[in-house]
C-alpha positions as CSV (number, residue, x, y, z in Angstrom):
1,M,37.7,58.9,31.1
2,N,34.6,60.5,29.8
3,K,31.5,61.0,31.9
4,T,28.0,60.2,30.7
5,K,26.5,63.3,29.2
6,R,23.2,64.3,30.8
7,K,20.8,67.2,30.7
8,F,19.8,69.1,33.7
9,S,16.1,70.1,33.7
10,V,14.6,73.1,35.4
11,N,12.8,72.6,38.7
12,L,9.4,73.9,37.7
13,V,6.6,74.2,40.2
14,K,2.9,75.2,39.7
15,K,2.2,77.7,42.4
16,R,-0.6,80.0,43.4
17,F,0.2,83.6,44.4
18,Y,-2.0,86.2,45.9
19,L,-1.9,89.6,44.1
20,P,-3.2,92.2,46.6
21,E,-3.1,95.0,44.0
22,E,-5.8,93.3,42.0
23,D,-7.3,91.3,45.0
24,R,-7.1,88.0,43.2
25,W,-5.1,84.7,43.1
26,I,-2.9,83.8,40.1
27,T,-1.3,80.5,39.2
28,L,2.2,80.6,37.8
29,R,4.5,77.8,36.6
30,V,7.8,79.0,37.9
31,A,11.2,77.6,38.9
32,A,12.0,77.0,42.5
33,S,14.6,79.8,42.3
34,T,12.0,82.2,41.1
35,I,9.8,81.5,44.2
36,K,12.8,82.6,46.3
37,T,13.1,85.8,44.2
38,I,9.3,86.5,44.6
39,N,9.7,86.1,48.4
40,K,12.6,88.4,48.4
41,N,11.5,91.2,46.0
42,G,7.7,90.8,46.0
43,L,5.3,89.5,43.4
44,A,4.4,92.9,41.8
45,A,8.1,93.8,41.3
46,V,9.0,90.4,39.8
47,L,6.0,90.5,37.4
48,K,6.9,94.1,36.4
49,D,10.5,93.0,35.7
50,A,9.3,89.9,33.7
51,K,7.1,92.1,31.5
52,A,9.9,94.5,30.9
53,K,12.2,91.7,29.8
54,G,9.5,90.2,27.6
55,F,8.9,87.0,29.5
56,I,5.2,87.9,30.0
57,K,2.9,89.5,27.4
């Protein structure tokens, strides 16, 4: 028997983060798993990595 095909969507959340290096708040639309990564590694490190990979301009 075949199951019904379905698509799984990403759990995106609009979230405000405080960036102490620039003393300002930024709003990001990130996945719930990314929020866990930011809590683990820190916002500055995650933003630096995202820029290196080309996710952010």
